[in-house]
Structures are given as C-alpha cells and as structure tokens.
N, C-alpha and C positions, 0 to 999 in steps of 0.2 A: 587834609594835607593840602598846603598851597605852596606854590613856587613864586618867589619874588625876585625878579631880575632888576639889576641896576648897573650903573657905571657908564651908560651911554653919554654921548656928547658930541660937540663939534670939534673936529681936529683937521689939521692939514695933511695932505698926502705925504706919506713917508713917516708919519708919527705913529705912536703906539697908544693903545687903550686896553684896559682890562675890565671885562664885564664879570659881574658876580651874580649868582643865583642861589638864594637861600631857601632851603626847604623847611617849612614850619614843623614837619615831622621828620624824624630820622629815616632816611632811605634805607632799604634793606639791601643785603648783599646781592639779592636776586634782581635788583633794579639796574637799569642803565639810565644815565643822564645825558641829554643831548642839547646842542644849540642849533637853532635854525634861524633863518632870516627871510624877510620879505621886503623887497624893494617896491616902490610905488608902481602899480600896474602889472606887477609880476606875481607869480605863484610863490608860496613859501617853499624854501629849499633847505636842504640839509647843509650844515656847516661842520659839526664835529660831535662826537659822542664817545662815551667811555663807560665801563662798568663802575658802579659805585664801589665795589670791592677793590677796584684798581685794575689797570691794564685794559687791553683790547681797545685802545684808542683808534678811532677812525676819523678820517678827514675828507672833506670834499677836495677834489683836485684843485679847485680854484684858490684854496687857502692853505694847502699843504706846504709846509716849510715856513709859513708866515704866522699861523695861528697855533696856539697850544691849549689843549683842554687839560684841566687838572681838578682835583677836589681836595677839600680839607674836611675829613670826617668829624673832627672835633667841633667844627662850626656848621656842619650840615650844608656846606656850600660847595658849589662847582663853579669854576672860573673858566673864562675864555680870554687868554692873553693874545692880543692882536698886535702884530708888528707890521711895519712897512705897509700901512694902510693905503688903499687906493680909492679913488672916487667911486669905483664900481662896488666897493664894500658898503656903500651907503644903503642902509636898510633899517627896519625895525628888527631887533634880535630877540628871539624867544628862547627860553629854556623849557625843556620838556622831560618827562620821565616815562619809562616803560618798564614792564617786567620782562626780563630776558636779556639777551645779548644786545649790544648796540647795533642799530640798523640805520639805514639811510632814509627809510620811508617816513614821511610825515604822518601817515595814517597808523603807523605802528605805535605811536606815542599817545597815551590817553590822559596825561595830566600836563597842563600847560601853564606857564606864567604869563604875565600881562604884556611883556615886551618892553624893550628899552631902545630908544632911537640913537643910531650912530650915523653921523653925517661927516663925510670926508670931503673937504674942499680941495680943489686942484690948484 
C-alpha cells in the first residue's frame, strides 16, 4: 500500500489550495488518515486527521477554521482543503496513515506519502 500526495503549488497569501492523497489500497475502517507538514529547518508537525470511516476530525490550532480534511471512499482519497493561506503555511505536506483513532503524534503514523510542496507568498 502506498500513499500519493499531490496538489501543492505556489499561491499568494489569502488564496486557497486543495491537496489530495490517494491510497493505492483501500484503507480499512480501522484506519485514520492524517496530514502533516514540515517547513524548512523545522520538525514535522500535525495538521489534520480523521477516521477513514468518517468523523473524529482533529486539527492543529494553527489551521483550525481555515483547513478542512475530508475523504472520498469511492476514490480512496483524503483531501486537505486549505483556505486563507498564510506565508507561515509554507511547507512540504505529507499524508499518513495509522491504525486506530486520529492522533496528533508523528510517530503514531506508520505509512507515509512522499510529500507535496506548498509555497505561500506574501
């Protein structure tokens, strides 16, 4: 099973972007899918996560109210819709999967995609 993230790009502050993460194998209802990001020179940090079966969405305080995580079970895809982007949102965004409830911890996730770069200019 692999995760393939896409949708990154260069946008201006205030604009929107939607990231996609396609799972090559169908996730199970016991899985949680999450988005993380890593800015240059910084540690990877949690952004958002949800149960593949739906619900239990969790967000980092820094993105709450601006980002929305969702999934399309027919397409084996989880999305991260990002609104009102800020320069501090600039990072490589990764999707990841774990077995169990959505959590904040990077180490809790054991399957990772390759990342997609989001650059927000001021």
